[in-house]
C-alpha positions in Angstrom: -41.6 -15.3 -91.4 -41.3 -13.5 -88.2 -44.1 -14.2 -85.7 -46.7 -11.6 -85.3 -46.2 -9.3 -82.3 -48.7 -9.5 -79.5 -50.7 -6.4 -78.8 -49.7 -4.5 -75.6 -52.1 -4.9 -72.7 -52.5 -1.3 -71.5 -54.2 -2.5 -68.3 -50.9 -4.1 -66.9 -48.5 -1.7 -65.2 -45.7 -1.7 -62.4 -45.5 0.1 -59.1 -45.6 3.7 -59.0 -42.9 5.7 -57.2 -45.3 6.5 -54.4 -46.3 2.9 -54.0 -42.7 1.8 -53.9 -41.8 4.4 -51.2 -44.8 3.2 -49.1 -43.7 -0.4 -49.5 -40.1 0.5 -48.5 -41.4 2.4 -45.5 -43.6 -0.4 -44.3 -40.7 -2.8 -44.8 -38.4 -0.6 -42.7 -41.1 -0.4 -40.0 -41.3 -4.2 -40.0 -37.6 -4.7 -39.9 -37.3 -2.2 -37.1 -40.0 -4.0 -35.1 -38.2 -7.3 -35.6 -34.9 -5.8 -34.5 -36.6 -4.2 -31.4 -38.2 -7.5 -30.5 -34.8 -9.2 -30.9 -33.0 -6.7 -28.8 -35.6 -6.8 -26.1 -35.5 -10.6 -26.1 -31.7 -10.5 -26.0 -31.7 -8.1 -23.1 -34.3 -10.2 -21.2 -32.1 -13.3 -21.9 -29.0 -11.5 -20.6 -30.9 -10.2 -17.6 -32.3 -13.6 -16.7 -28.9 -15.2 -17.0 -27.2 -12.5 -15.0 -29.8 -12.8 -12.2 -29.1 -16.5 -12.0 -25.3 -16.0 -12.1 -25.6 -13.3 -9.4 -27.6 -15.6 -7.2 -25.1 -18.4 -7.7 -22.3 -16.0 -6.8 -24.1 -15.0 -3.6 -24.6 -18.7 -2.6 -20.9 -19.4 -3.3 -19.8 -16.4 -1.2 -21.9 -17.6 1.7 -20.7 -21.2 1.4 -17.0 -20.4 1.0 -16.5 -17.4 3.3 -18.7 -18.2 6.2 -16.9 -21.3 7.5 -13.5 -19.6 7.5 -14.9 -16.7 9.5 -16.6 -19.0 12.0 -13.4 -20.9 12.4 -11.4 -17.8 13.2 -9.7 -18.0 16.6 -10.5 -21.7 17.1 -7.6 -23.7 18.4 -9.1 -26.7 20.2 -10.2 -25.8 23.7 -8.6 -22.5 24.6 -8.3 -19.1 23.0 -5.7 -17.5 20.8 -5.1 -14.9 23.5 -3.7 -17.8 25.7 -1.4 -19.0 22.9 2.4 -18.9 22.7 4.3 -18.8 19.5 7.2 -20.9 18.1 7.2 -18.8 14.9 9.5 -16.1 13.7 8.1 -12.6 14.2 6.7 -10.5 11.3 4.5 -11.2 8.4 0.9 -10.0 7.8 -1.2 -9.7 11.0 -2.7 -11.3 12.9 0.0 -13.9 12.3 2.6 -11.2 12.4 1.5 -10.1 15.9 2.2 -13.5 17.5 4.0 -13.1 20.8 2.5 -9.7 21.4 -1.3 -9.8 21.0 -2.6 -12.8 19.2 -5.9 -12.1 17.4 -8.3 -14.1 15.4 -8.6 -11.5 12.6 -7.3 -8.2 11.2 -8.5 -5.9 8.5 -7.7 -3.0 6.1 -10.1 -0.4 5.0 -9.8 0.3 1.2 -12.3 3.2 0.9 -14.2 5.7 2.9 -17.8 7.0 2.3 -17.5 6.8 -1.5 -15.8 4.5 -4.0 -15.7 5.1 -7.8 -14.8 2.2 -10.0 -13.5 3.7 -13.3 -13.5 0.5 -15.4 -14.4 -3.1 -15.2 -11.7 -5.5 -14.0 -9.1 -2.8 -13.4 -5.5 -3.6 -12.4 -4.6 -4.2 -8.8 -3.4 -1.2 -6.7 0.3 -1.1 -5.9 0.2 1.8 -3.4 0.0 0.4 0.1 -1.0 3.7 1.7 -4.3 3.6 -0.2 -5.5 1.4 2.7 -5.9 2.3 6.4 -4.0 1.0 8.1 -1.3 0.7 5.5 -1.6 -2.5 3.6 1.0 -5.2 4.5 3.9 -5.5 2.0 3.0 -9.2 1.3 -0.5 -8.1 0.0 0.5 -4.9 -1.9 -0.2 -5.3 -5.6 -2.7 -8.2 -5.0 -5.8 -6.1 -4.3 -7.9 -3.8 -6.4 -8.3 -0.2 -5.3 -11.1 0.4 -2.8 -11.5 -3.2 -1.8 -11.4 -3.9 1.9 -9.2 -6.8 3.1 -10.2 -9.3 5.7 -7.6 -11.6 7.2 -8.5 -14.5 9.6 -6.4 -16.9 11.7 -8.0 -20.1 12.9 -8.6 -23.7 12.3 -8.7 -25.0 8.7 -12.4 -25.3 7.8 -13.9 -28.8 8.4 -10.9 -30.0 10.5 -11.9 -31.1 14.0 -9.3 -31.4 16.7 -7.1 -34.5 16.8 -5.9 -36.1 20.0 -2.2 -36.2 20.8 -1.1 -39.8 21.8 2.6 -39.2 22.4 4.4 -35.9 23.2 7.8 -36.3 24.8 8.8 -33.5 27.1 11.5 -31.3 25.7 11.3 -32.9 22.2 10.4 -31.4 18.8 7.9 -34.2 17.9 4.4 -35.4 18.8 2.4 -38.3 17.7 -1.3 -37.8 16.7 -4.2 -40.1 16.3 -3.9 -39.5 12.6 -2.2 -37.1 10.3 -4.6 -37.3 7.4 -4.6 -34.1 5.3 -1.5 -32.6 7.0 1.5 -31.3 5.0 5.0 -30.2 5.7 5.1 -26.4 6.1 1.6 -26.2 7.5 0.9 -24.3 10.7 -0.6 -26.1 13.7 -1.5 -25.5 17.3 -1.5 -27.8 20.3 -3.6 -27.0 23.4 -4.5 -28.5 26.7 -7.4 -26.1 27.4 -5.2 -23.9 29.7 -2.5 -22.9 27.2 -1.6 -23.5 23.6 1.5 -23.2 21.3 1.6 -22.3 17.6 4.2 -24.0 15.4 5.0 -25.1 11.9 5.2 -28.7 10.8 8.6 -29.5 9.4 8.3 -33.2 8.9 5.7 -36.0 8.9 6.5 -39.7 9.5 3.4 -41.9 9.8 1.4 -40.2 12.6 4.4 -38.4 14.1 5.0 -34.8 13.2 8.1 -32.7 13.8 8.4 -29.0 14.5 12.2 -28.6 14.3 13.9 -25.2 14.3 14.3 -23.8 10.8 14.8 -20.1 11.1 13.5 -19.5 7.6 11.0 -17.1 6.2 8.7 -15.0 8.3 5.9 -17.1 9.7 8.0 -20.3 10.0 9.3 -22.3 13.0 12.1 -20.6 14.9 12.5 -22.8 18.0 12.2 -26.6 18.1 10.8 -27.2 21.6 7.9 -25.5 23.3 8.4 -23.1 26.2 5.8 -25.1 28.2 5.0 -28.8 28.4 1.9 -30.7 27.2 0.6 -34.1 28.3 -0.9 -36.9 26.3 -4.5 -36.1 25.5 -3.8 -32.5 24.4 -5.5 -31.5 21.2 -3.9 -30.6 17.9 -5.6 -28.4 15.3 -4.1 -27.4 11.8 -4.1 -23.6 11.4 -4.6 -21.4 8.4 -4.2 -17.7 7.8 -6.7 -16.6 5.1 -7.3 -13.3 3.4 -10.4 -12.3 1.4 -10.4 -9.3 -1.0 -11.4 -8.3 -4.6 -8.7 -8.6 -7.2 -8.3 -8.3 -11.0 -9.7 -11.4 -12.7 -7.6 -13.4 -15.1 -8.8 -14.2 -18.6 -12.0 -12.2 -18.6 -13.6 -8.8 -18.1 -14.8 -9.3 -14.5 -13.1 -8.8 -11.1 -13.1 -11.7 -8.7 -13.4 -12.4 -5.0 -10.1 -13.8 -4.0 -9.1 -16.2 -1.2 -5.4 -16.3 -0.3 -3.7 -18.5 2.3 -0.4 -17.6 3.9 2.4 -20.1 4.5 6.2 -19.8 4.6 6.0 -16.1 3.9 4.0 -16.5 0.7 0.3 -16.0 -0.2 -1.2 -18.7 -2.4 -4.1 -17.0 -4.3 -7.3 -18.7 -5.4 -10.1 -16.9 -7.4 -13.3 -17.8 -5.6 -16.2 -16.0 -7.3 -16.0 -14.0 -10.5 -18.2 -10.9 -11.0 -17.5 -9.4 -7.5 -16.3 -5.8 -8.1 -16.5 -4.4 -4.5 -16.1 -5.8 -1.0 -16.7 -3.8 2.2 -16.3 -5.0 5.7 -17.5 -3.6 9.1 -16.4 -5.0 12.4 -18.8 -5.4 15.4 -16.9 -4.3 18.5 -17.8 -4.0 22.1 -16.7 -5.0 25.6 -17.2 -8.0 27.8 -18.7 -9.9 24.9 -21.4 -7.3 24.4 -21.5 -5.8 20.9 -22.1 -2.1 20.8 -21.4 -0.9 17.2 -20.0 -1.7 13.7 -17.0 0.2 12.5 -14.5 0.1 9.6 -11.0 -1.5 10.0 -9.3 1.8 10.6 -11.5 2.5 13.6 -10.8 -0.8 15.4 -8.3 -0.2 18.3 -8.5 -3.6 19.9 -9.0 -6.6 17.6 -9.7 -8.9 20.6 -12.9 -7.0 21.1 -14.3 -7.8 17.6 -17.3 -10.2 18.1 -18.9 -10.1 14.6 -18.1 -9.3 11.0 -20.5 -7.7 8.5 -19.6 -8.0 4.8 -21.1 -6.3 1.8 -20.4 -7.3 -1.9 -21.4 -5.6 -5.2 -21.9 -8.4 -7.8 -22.2 -7.7 -11.5 -23.8 -9.5 -14.4 -22.9 -9.6 -18.1 -22.7 -6.5 -20.3 -26.2 -5.5 -21.6 -28.1 -7.1 -18.8 -28.9 -3.8 -17.1 -29.4 -0.2 -18.0 -27.3 3.0 -18.4 -30.3 5.4 -18.6 -29.1 7.7 -15.8 -26.3 8.3 -13.3 -28.4 7.2 -10.3 -28.7 3.7 -11.8 -25.0 3.4 -11.5 -24.7 4.1 -7.8 -25.1 1.4 -5.1 -24.8 1.5 -1.3 -22.6 -1.3 0.0 -22.7 -1.1 3.8 -21.7 2.5 4.5 -20.0 3.1 1.2 -21.6 4.6 -2.0 -20.1 2.8 -5.0 -20.3 4.4 -8.5 -19.7 1.9 -11.3 -19.0 2.3 -15.0 -21.8 2.9 -17.5 -21.4 -0.6 -19.0 -25.0 -1.7 -19.0 -24.5 -4.5 -16.4 -27.1 -5.7 -14.0 -25.8 -5.4 -10.4 -26.9 -6.5 -7.0 -25.7 -5.7 -3.4 -25.3 -8.8 -1.1 -24.7 -8.4 2.6 -24.3 -10.8 5.4 -23.4 -10.8 9.1 -21.4 -13.5 10.8 -20.7 -13.9 14.5 -17.2 -15.0 15.6 -17.8 -18.2 17.5 -14.4 -18.0 19.2 -14.2 -14.3 20.1 -12.3 -13.8 23.4 
């Protein structure tokens, strides 16, 4: 026999269409609220991380750029304006001006009153005339459009003068107290506080260095012996020509502050700080060691009268850490330049610093 059917309970029923629509609507509101909270928390997380990375970038810039600028022009106990050169002519200034007017620094202005950055981490500019004065051929293609270029000539950072213990007259050698950290091809300067000579190290044997004639690339030794004589007790300082600028970053979506050192006619590039998308430089000029105004590189007529350097950087965070709500939020003033950036939702900050040249003539 088949079991008897149970009677239908007419008091049990499902959701009505209206109830189902209300439930779906409430669910959508709940999901939307969760998503909004998630997006807000994500934006806060990105903003917090970007603020920290921007602060770290600023600290890195101050720690890496400042010592090089302060060392510009230092050559032991005299000034670069008193220096003679044993190097071939040419090359990027100030090294390329040796024998005419030897300066501690030189610069190129990459923009005027405004700078528009079309995209993040754009390719480097290959048109030398986009800078004023025209960018040196050795640097063309290395720098992003609009970035100023600052070049400094002076003692290598954290390298105190070394005493000369033997320096034969009319010879192409000298013996130092020690040659720790020196390398063949490196530039150096010897000074007795009245005069100085710039040369290139061509050999190292123990504590004895040689500056023989090579006649090679621009910026290398051209004559073996000095035009003037030095006595025991003179000071030797290793020299370095360094350039700072913004360039296309490698393996990412951010531009980088670049430091390049010049030797044997070649720049050796080192990315210093990622996330730097603009660098502007003003030069404090005056007379008789009295600073009167700050101007851009194209307005400097006498680089020996530059007593201070003012630098401005625009540093970016990661995508989504800022806002793209209006056009004004994408404009920043870096020194005297208004910089317009892409609508990429990045947090940005302007960092500026002023550094006096300790060894200004």
